[in-house]
N, C-alpha and C positions, 0 to 999 in steps of 0.2 A: 743592621748597620747602625752604629751609634758612636759617639765619642768614646774612646778607650776607657776613660774614667767611668763613664756610665756603664760600659760593658762589664768592667770589674765589679761595680756595685751590684749589677743584676746577677752576676755569677755567684757573688758572695752572699746574697740575701738569704738563700735557703741554708747556707752553712751557719750563718749567725743565728738564724731562727732555731736551728737544731741545737746550737750551744745554749740558747735561751729557753730551752724546754718547750719549743714549738711556737713561742711568741715572737713576733717580728722584732728585729734589732738592726739598727742602722750600721752598716760596715764603716761609714764615714770615710770615703775615699776622696783624697784631695791631690792636686798637683803638688810636686815637691821639688825643692832645689837640690835634694840629695839623690834623687832618682827620678824616674818618669812620673811616679805616683807614690802616695803613701796611704796605707790603711791604718786609720786611727781608732777604729771602733772597738778594739780589744779593751782599752782602758775603761770606758763607761760601762761596757758589758760586764767586765770583771767586778766592778763596784756593785752592779745590780745583782749579780748572782753569787757574790762572795767567793770569787776565784782569783787566781793569779793571772794578770794580764799577759805575761810572757807565755804561759801555758796555752792561753786562748790564741795568741799569735801563732804558736807552733801548730796548734790544731788547724788553723786557717791554712798554713803552708802545707801541712800534711794531707789536707783534703783533696789536693790534686786538681781542683777546679780551675786553677790558673796555669796549669802545665802547658796548655796550648797558646797561652797569651803572653806569658812572661818568660824571659830568658834567665832572669835572676830574681829571687825573693830573699830578702835579708831582714831578719828580726833585729831591731835597733832599740836602744833605750829601754824604757820600762815595758814596752810591748807594741811598738810601732812595727809595721811591715813595709819595707821599701820595695817597690816594684819597678823592675826594668822590663819594658816591653820587648818582645823578640822582634827583630827586623822583619821576619816573615809575617808575623801577625799585622804589623803596621802596614807593610806593603800590600797585604791582602785587603785590608780596610780601605787603603787608598784606591786600589783597583776597583772596588765596588763603588766608591764615591765618584770616581772619574767617569763612570758610565751612567751616573744618575743625574737626571736633569735637575733634581732638587738638591744636589750636593749633600745628600745625607740628612737633610732637614725633614723630619717626619711631620705628617699632618697631625693636628691636634685631635685628641679623642677624649671626651666628646667635644664637638664644636659648640660654640656659643653664638648667640645673637648679641653683638656688641654695638652700642650707640656711643659715638665719640663726638663730643661737643667742643668745637674749636673754631678759631679765627674771630668770628663775631664782631665785624666792624659795624659802624653806625651809618645809617642812611644820611645822605647829605653831608657827610664828613669824610675826608680822605683818610685812607689807611696810613698810619704812621709807624715808626719803628717799634712802638709798643705792641703792634700786632704781629711782629716778626716771630717771637718765641711761640705764641700759641699756634700760629699757622704752621710753622715748620715742625714743631714737636708733634702736633696733632696729625700732620700728614705722615710722619715717620711711623707713628703708632698704627695708623690705618694700614700702611703697607705691610708692616710686620704681622698684624693680626690677619690680614687677608692672605698672606703667605702661608700661614698655618691652617688656613681653611675655614676660619671663622666667618660668619655672616656679619659684615660690618656695615653699619648705617652711619653715614656722615651727616652731622647736623650743624649747619652754620647759623647760629642763633643771632641773627643780625638785629640791631636796634632800629626797628621800623615803626615804633608806636610811642605815644606819649604826648604830653602837652607841647613840646617844641614844634610838633608838626602843624599846629595851627599857625604859628609864626612863619614857618617855611612855606606853607601853601599860600598864605596871603602874599608873601614876597614873590612867589611864582606868578600869582595873578597880576601883581603890579607890573612885573617885567613883561608879561605876555609869554605864552607857552613857547613860541618859537625862539625868542631871545633867551629865555630860561634854559631851554633845551640846548641851545648853542653854548651857553655859559657852562652848563654842567658837563656837556660832552667834551669840553676841552680839558676836563680833569680838575678844574679849580673848584672842588666841592667846598673846601674850607672857605674860599672867598664868598661863595654864595651864602653859606651859613653866617659868616661874619656880617655881611650886608643885612641879612634878615634880623640878626641880633641888635645891630645898631638902630634899625628902624623901631624895633620893639622897645628898646630902652629909651628911645628919644621921643616917641609919639604916643600919647594916650589913646588916640583914635585907632592907631594900628594895633595897640594892645587889645582894645575891645574887639576889633575884627578877628584877631588871632584867637581870642578866647571863644568867640562865637563859632569859629571854624573848628575848634577842638570838639565842641558839643555836636556839631554837624557830623564830624568824622566818627565820633563814638556812637552816634545815633544811626549811622549807616546811610547818610545822605549820598545819593548816587553820584552827583557831580563832584562832591568833595572826595569821595572814594576814588574817582577817576584821576583827579589831580594828585592825590596821594600815591596812587599806583604809578603815575608818571615819575614822581620823585624817586620811588623805589627802583623803577626800571633804569633810570639814568644813572643812579648810584651803583646799581648792579653791574652796569657796563664797565665802570671804573674798577670795581672789585675784580671782575673777570680778567681785565687787562693785567692787573697785578698778579693774579693767580696763574695766568698763562706764562707770564715772564718768569715767575718763581718756579713753575713746573709742579704745582700741587694739584691733587685730585679733588678739587671742589668745583661744582657746576651749579647751575640754576636749580637743578633738581634737589640739591642739598640744602637749599635755603629753608630755614625754619625760624622766621622772625618772631618777635614778641607778639605781633598781630595774630599769629597762628593760634595762640592759646587764649585769646580774649574770651571766647565763648565758654571756656572752662573755668574762668575766674569765679563766677558765682557758685559753681559746683564745688570748688575747693572749700569755700566757706561753709557751704551746706554739709559737706562730708566731714569736715573737722568738727562741726557742731554735733553731727550725728554720732561721731566717735566719742563724744563727751570730753574733748580736750580743748575746746574753744572757750575762752574766757574774755571778760572785758577788763581793760586796764587803761585808765586815763582817757576814757572815751573811745578807745580803739579796740578792735577784736585781735586777740593775741593768743599764742600758745607758749607755754613755759616748758621747753624741753629740759629733761633732767641733766644736771651736770654743768649748766651754763650760768655763770654769775657775772655781775658787773664788778667794778673796782672795789665797791663797798661790801661785796659778798652777797648782795641781794640777787634773787633769781632774775635771769635775763630773758625778756620776752622776745619772741619772733613775731613782729607785727605783720598781720596778713590782710587787715583792712583798716584804713585810717578812719579817724573819727568822722570825717565828712563823707565816708562811704567809698573812697577811692582805693583802688588796689595798688600794689607796689611790686618791687622785684621779687620779694619772697613769695607773693601769690603766684606770680608768673613762673617762678622756679618750681613751686609745688605742682602747678599745672603741667609743667614739663615732665615731672616724675610720673604723674598719673598717665600722661599720654605715652611716654616711653615704655612704661610697664604694661599698660593695658592694651594699647593699640599696636605698638611695635614689638611687644613681647620680649623686651630686652632682658638678657641674663646679667649683663654687665654694662654699666654706664660710666664712661670716663669723661670728666669735666676738665678740659685743658684750659685752666683759668689761673690768673696771677695769684701769688701767695697772699696778697692783702685780703682776698675774698675767702680765706680759709674758714674763719669763724662763721661767716654767713652761710657757707655751703654746709658746714658741719651741722649747723642748727636746722637747715632745710632737710638734710638727710635724717636727722634725729626725729623731726616732726613727721616726716613721711613714714618712718618706722613706727612711731606711736599710732599713726592713723591706720596702719596695716597695709599700706601701699608698697612698702619696700621691706620685704621679708626674705631671709635666707631661703634658697641659695642666691637670690638676686642680690646684686651689690652695686653701690654707687661709690666712685672713687674720685677724689679731687686730685688731679695731676697738676700740682702747683709749680710755679716757676718764678724766678727772681727777675730783676730788671736788667736792661741793657744800658751799660754805662759808657761814657766817653773816656778818652785817655786821662782826663782830669778827675775820673772816678765819680763824676756827677751824671745825672740822667742825660743820655745822648740827645743832643739837639742840633738843629741846623745853625749856620753862622748867624742867622737873624735872631736866634734864641728860641725859635718855635720848634715844636716836636718835628724831628726829621721825617719827611715823607717817605713812605715805603718805596714807591716807584722811583724816586730820585736816588735813593740808596742803591737800588738794584742796578740802575743805569750807570751809576758811578763805579760799581763793582765790575761790570762788564768792560767799561772803559779802562779801568786800571789793569784788569787782567789782559786786555789786548796789548797794552804797552809792555807788560812783563813778557808776554809770549813773543812779541816782535823782537825783543832783546835776546831772548833765550833761543829762539828758532827763527831766524830771519828768512829761511828758505820756504816757509809756508806761503801758499797763495793767499790772496786777500780773502777769498771765501773760506778757506781752511782756517785762517787766523780768526775770522769773525765767528765761526762755529765754535772753535776752541775757546775763544774769549768768553762766549756766553756760558759754556759749560763750566769753565774754571771760575769765572767771576761769581756766578750763582752758587756753584758748589762751595766756594770759599766762604761765602756768607752763611750758607746752611751749616757747614761743618763747624764753623766757629761757634755757632749757636748750640749745635747738638753735642759737641764734644765736651761741653761744660756741664757739670752736674746741674740739672735743671733747677733745682731749688736755690741755687746760688746766683748772685749777680755776676755778670761777666763784662769785661772791658772790650769794647769794639775797637779794634786796632787794625787799620788797613795793612800796615807793613807786616804785622805778624800773620794775619789770616791769609795773605796772598804770597807768603814765602813758600818756596819749593823745598824748604828744609824744616824738619821738626814735625810736630803733630798738627798738620794742616791739611785742608782739602787738596790743594795743589800737589803736595807731596804724595798723597795716596793716588791721585789721578795719574801722576807721573809714573808711579810704580806700575800701574796698569799699562800705560802707554809704552813703557820700556819693554815689557813682556811682549806686547804686540809687535814691537820693532824687531825683536829677536826672530819671530816667525817670518816677518816680511823680508829680512835680510837673507834668511835661509830659503825662502821661497817654499815654505811648508804650510799646508793647511792645518790649522790647529786641531781640527776635529780628527785628523788622521792619527794623532798620537794618543787618543783617549782609549783606555783599556790596555795599553801596552804595559809589559812588566816593569815594575819600579823597584830599584834597589836603593838601599839607604846605608851607604858605607860611611860617608863623611858626617861629622857631627852637625854641620849646617843643614844637610839633607834631613837628618832625623828631627832637628828642631822645627824645620818647616813642615814636615809631615805631621808632627804632633799638633802644631797650630792649625793646620788645615782640618784635621779631624775634630778639633774642638769647636768648629763653627756652629753646629746645632745647639750645643750647650750655651754658646755666647748669646744666641737669640733668646733661648729660654731664660737666661739670667737677666737679660735686658727687660723682658716682659714681666718678670716677677715683681719689679717695682716701677715698671713703665718709665725707665730711665735710659733714653737713647745713648747717653754718653758711654754706657757700658759696651754697646756694640761698636762705638767709635774707638774705644780703647782696643778692642779685639782687632779691628781693621788696621789700626796703626801698628800693633804688635805683629800682625801678619806681614805688612809691608816692610817692617824692620827686619823680620826673619828672612824675607825674600832678599832684601838687600845684602844681608850677610851671606846667604847662599850664593847669590850672583857674583859676589866679590871673591869667594873662596872656591867655587865649584864651576870651572869652565863648562859651558853648555855646548856651543857649536863646535868648539875645538876638541871636545872629548871624543874618544873612539867609541864605536858601537860595541855592545848594546848600551853603554853608559850614556851616550849622547841622547838616544831615544828616551831613556829613563828620565833624564833631566829635563828634556823637552816636555814630557808628560807632567812633571812636577810644575813646570812653568805654566802650562796651560791650565792646570787645576787651580793654581794660584790666581791667575788672571780671572778665571770664571768666578772664584770665590770673592775676589775684590769687587768685580762688577756686580755680583748678586748682593753683597753686603752694602755697597754704596747705593745700589738701587733701593734697598729697604730704607735707607736714610734719605731717599729722594735726590740723590746726587748722581749725575752722569759720569760714565767712565770712558773718556775719549781714547781713541786708538793711537792718536798722535798729538803731540803738543810741543 
């Protein structure tokens, strides 16, 4: 069971290999606007073996391997083969998918251990809108990888170490633990941080205390560590509140703060030195990875130990690589981090390769993303000019969605409206983020993302709810139509069938480049195809067996919408 395009490719592989004197040759099958699919592999094969592409195309047609799949094969142009799938073949494929809990999505073979680094807020600082993209993209990739059967390890690399903690701990001491805990538990982490910074900047005595506290923290002082742990714990409560509201799969067990890797820092230096790639530059220990230069064309160093002996982000990131490769046995490491960190991460990966820690088939990938902009196309901020707080944004999304639902469906009860508002508001925010090519900046526009028309979360959720309402009106259990014979007479039925069968390929295509917007495009196309089907093909008013056939198509569409939205971390409400 597979996408018809994939099925053709698999059937043609031995045919093309035979024409290529036993060597593999790609049939190059693609969707086509001239037919259901087009075989394009004759042209490059003809060039390779010195043959006529139309003769190769004719040999493909004459092979007979597509006789049970295609109702029509047409040679076009210099050697293309247009393929029209037979209705019987498509119906049989749909029948298999409709009784499959995985909707035709195969498990990966072989499976991998995948570490995904995402979210990464800072202790004693509130999560702001800048954390939206990493958290939502990372969560979607986790869901897709887990769906394929990979062993996924979520790592939330929080900022829980460094010199600012001396200042923060001393501020906590000044306030008293009870008052500090109350302050932080209210979610005003930014206020706590600002107060500490004001004291640090304004009082030399406080600066001295803060610096001494850093020494105690790094030295393992028991009381200092206890106070530090309290700060981490209270901040984590805030993070978890946001994660729960957003519906992402991050827990305390996924925390892997900077503190986790402190014991590995000296080892990083020792192992780089043992590998013969550590050198001194301007008093600092550095590595010069090949291919990196500054604006003047001089070799660019990755500093791993400062002149005063301190470690930095590069040291910590290299320690992460060692830990993830040697302790977690990661085959693939995905770093869902903003695009400005591209050069830094590339240099870290290059140094890890030089040191022998990161060698094929192991792979580290920077899943970069752009910024969230306001409608003025500047960095999205609150009305006060501060970075927009994550929790406040989500609360506003739910509030706005509730108002939209009340206008669209006033008959819903208060509880039903509240539940739908949460699903639609959070879904709208997530979909707006995920439907944009991650590497690009995107404009955060409430009116557009909460619209029930166009490529939006609410439009897709409404398509699912509409299908559920068909079965409610008919008083039919959706499961009862699964496996029933499906006929594809109308062009809209056929288009919907082809889209449904393309679902596994849509997931594969998304994960080829770790780009969730590709799955979003598929889901939107599916909802659009269903809308055309619904408008042109009566369901409940159709006579049997056509009625049952169309109900089966409706059910499979709803299941695919729900499954795909679930991979994006978006709920599919049954009514709205």
